[in-house]
N, C-alpha and C positions, 0 to 999 in steps of 0.2 A: 503493500500499499504505499502510496506517495501522499505526503500531505503538506499543505502550506498553512502557515499560521499568521494572521493579521493582528499585531497588537505589540504593546510595549508596558513599561512600568513593573512593579513588583506583583500586583494582583495575579496576572496570569503565568508568572514564571514558574510556579510549581507545576502547572498543567503542561506547560512546554518542555519542562525537565522530565516529567513522567512519560511523555509522549517520545523523547529520545531514547527511552528504555525499552520501548515496546518492541519485540523483535520482529513483528509483522510489518511495521513501519521501515521501508528500506530506503526512503528519501524523505527528508524533512527540510523545509524552508521556512524563513521568516520574512514577513513584509512589516516594516516597521519606521519610525521616523529617524532622521538623522541626529546623531550626537545625543541629545538628550531625549527623556521620553516625554509624552506631552504635559505630565504633571509638573516636569521641571527637574526631577531626580536623574540620577545617573541611570543609563538603560542597561540595566543588567540582563535582559533578555537578549539584547544585541549581543553583549560581551559573552554571554554563554554559548549563542549560537556560533559566533567566531571561534571559540575555544572548540566546538565540537565539530567544526569544519562544515557547518551547514551554509547553504546559499543563503544570502540576506539581500533584500530589496528595500529600497529607500526612496520610492517615489513620492512625489507630491500628487495627489490624486485629484487636487484642483486644476492641475495641469493636463490638458487633454493630450498634448504630445506624449508626455509621461505615462498616461493610462495606456496610450496605444503601445508603448513599448513594453508594457509589462504583459500584455495579452499573451506573446508567444511563451514567456516563462511561465505563466499561470497555466498555460495548457499541458505542462509538463506534469501535473499534479492530478491525483484522483478526485481530491476535495479539499475544502479549505475550512478552518475554524476562525472565528472574529472574536476577540474579546480585549475591551479598553484599547480601541483603536482611535485614533484621532479623526479620521476621515470616514464620511459616507462612502461605501463602495458603489461605483458608478455602475449603471445596468449593463454596460458592454462588458464589464468583468464578471458580473453575477450570471452573464449567459455562458460563461466559458465551462465552469466546473460547480458541481454543488457546493454551496457555501452555507455555513451555518453560524450563528451568533450564540455566544454563551453570555448569559446575563444573572447578575446576583440578585434575582428576586423571583418571586413566583408570579410570572407574567398572567395576565394583564396588569397586574398591580406594580406601581413603581417603575413605569417606562421611563427612561430618561438617564442622565449621567451620573446621578448620585442616589442609587437606589437604596444602600446600605445606611447612609446618614438619615435619610427620610424615614425609613422604618424605624429608626432609633427615636428620632423625633417624634414621631407619631404614638410611639410607646407600644409598638407591636410586639405580640409574643412569639410569632413565627414569621419566618422569612424561608429562603430557600435559593435554588438554582434551577434556571431554564436553559435548555438547548432548543433553539429555534430555527426555522428556515429564515434566510436573509430575506428582506423585503426590499423592494426597489423605492428610492425616494423617501423613505421613511425608516426612523430608527425603532428597533425593538418592536416590529408589527408582525413578523412573520408567523406561520402556523408552529404550534408548539409539538416538539418532537419528543422531549423527554424533560422531566422535572423530579426534583427530590426537595423535600422540605428539611427545615431546621429550626429548632426553638431558640428563642432569645429569652436569656435570663434578665433578671430584673437590673442587674448591675453590669450587663455587657456594655463595653464601649466600642466604637468604630473601630479601634486597633484590634480588638478581640474578634469582633465579627467578622472583618474583612480577612483576618488571618485563618478562622474556621471555615469560612466560605471558599477560600482559596485551596485549603485542603480537600474538601468536599468535591470541588471541581476537578482536581488532579485524581481523586479516586474514582470519580464517574467517567473520565474520558474514553478509558479503555473499554469500558461497557458500552458506550455510546458509539464509538468507532467501529466496534464489531456487530453492532446491531441497528445503525441508523437506517439501512435501506428497509428493514421490515417493521421498524417501530410506526405505530399509527399515528397520523397526524391529526390535529384538531385545532380550529380557529381559536384566537386568543378570546375573542369577545371585548367588552369595553370595561373600564375601570375609572373611578374618580380619583385614584391615589396615584399621584404623578410624583416624579422626582427629578426635577429641574437641576441643572448645575448650581445656580444661584441659590445658596442657602440662606435662611433668615438671620437677619442681624441679632445678636444678643442684646437686650436693651432691658435692664432691670426695672426701668420705669414703664415698659410697655411689652410685657412678655405675652407671646402667643402659644407658647408650649412650655411645658413643665420645665423648671430650671434644671433639674438633674438630667432630664433629655438633651438640653442643648449640651451639656457636659458630655454625655455619652456619645452624641453625634459627632462633635468636634475633635474629642480627643484622639490624636494619633492621625489627624489630616493635616493638610498644610496650614490650616487655621490654628493648629496647635491645640488650644483649649478655648474656654470662654473667658473673657476679659471684663473686669470691673473695676470700681475704684472703690477704695478702702482707706479711711484716714489720709485722705488726700493723695493716695498713690495708686497708680494702676497695676493690677496684678494678673497673672494668668493663673487659673487653678489648674493644679496638676494631679491632685488626688481628691476626690469627692465621694461621699457616702451618704445613705440615709441615715438620719438621726434614730438613735436607738430609742426604745420606748421611754428608758429613764432620762434621756436627754430630753424628749419631748416634754415630759412632766416638769422637769426643771425650767427649760424655756418657757413654759406656760406660766410659771410662779416666780421664777427668778431671774428675768430678762433685766440687764443692768444698763445696757446701751443700745440704741438702735439707730438706723439711719432711715427715716421714713417707714419705719416699722417693718423693714426687709432685711437688715443686716443685725446679727444679734451676737452675744458673747454671754458665757456662763461663768460668774465669779466663784467657782467652787472646783476643786480637783476631783478627778482628772482631766476636766474639761475646759480649765482656763486656756489651753493652748490652741484651742480651736474657734474659728468663726462659724456662725450659722447663717444660712440664707433661709427665708420663709416665703411662701407661696401658699395663698388660701391656707389649708390647714397642715401642709407639710414643712418639715424641717429638713434641711440639707447641710451636712458638716463638711467643711473645707479643712482637710487634713495637710496638703501640701500645696504650695503655691511659688511663683517666683515672679519678681519684679519686671515689668516691661522695660523698664529703664534699667539696662547693664550696670550703671555706674551705682545704683542704690543696693546691688546685690552683696551680701557679706562674702568676703574673701574665703575660696575653698568651697562655697555652699552653692548649688544650683538650685536645689529644691528646698525650701524652707517652710517651717511651721509659723503659725501666728506668734507662738512663744518667743523664738529667738530673732524674730523681725520686729516685733513691736514692744516687747517686754523692756 
């Protein structure tokens, strides 16, 4: 079997690595973007493909001439997989070989560029993985060929979930490649749950989602984490958790400082070293953070608690 993979970045790397180990794949190629991946980080997929001696193509698919130049190379393969690729695949390439898209959600829910983040923002308890037929001139809209679900824990962050789904994808690709010809197809249908690339801004004064879900959705992305102002200084939240029942009771009875009734502290050990955010009836504990201004960080410490910053 000869397979070509369209993609870049960290998420599909495990899958591409797994495919390189399948003995029935006798030719594996990579279509990616030049130099860096689309998210700006080092393109580890390209480096791995180069190390393995695979054919690497780096066309600009918005350039018609480069699209036409890719056609004869594409015809050397039996099928292609697309995951985390910058460009929409043009119709003239789709007509050459069977192409399938790997998408980290249970389509039709969360079509778009940020399905993992939006599932966390919305507090979903389940997500999954979809292999679909590619569609012309529209992202993530083809018939579903294979799906598998995955539970989301209450404390799961983007970093956790993206790594878990990357592993599930790599574990599923062997089954898919050996069965894609006979697996039944079904239309996606419609869904109101979308996953646009633009994520909502975290604004403590105007929250559209639970605070903890902002943290879960942002932590591990390019946004790093949610940012807020405390005691006149901007901080990134690096570790956050739900407040315990005991903490909730103390916060209800012993709040000693507040900022517009949203940021609290407890003047009692062992909770003096934490700050708490309140939304509706829920409290969230900030355990570790860092200043946005590097000059304010304590020497030798990247992650800090409330105690060693403000005491």
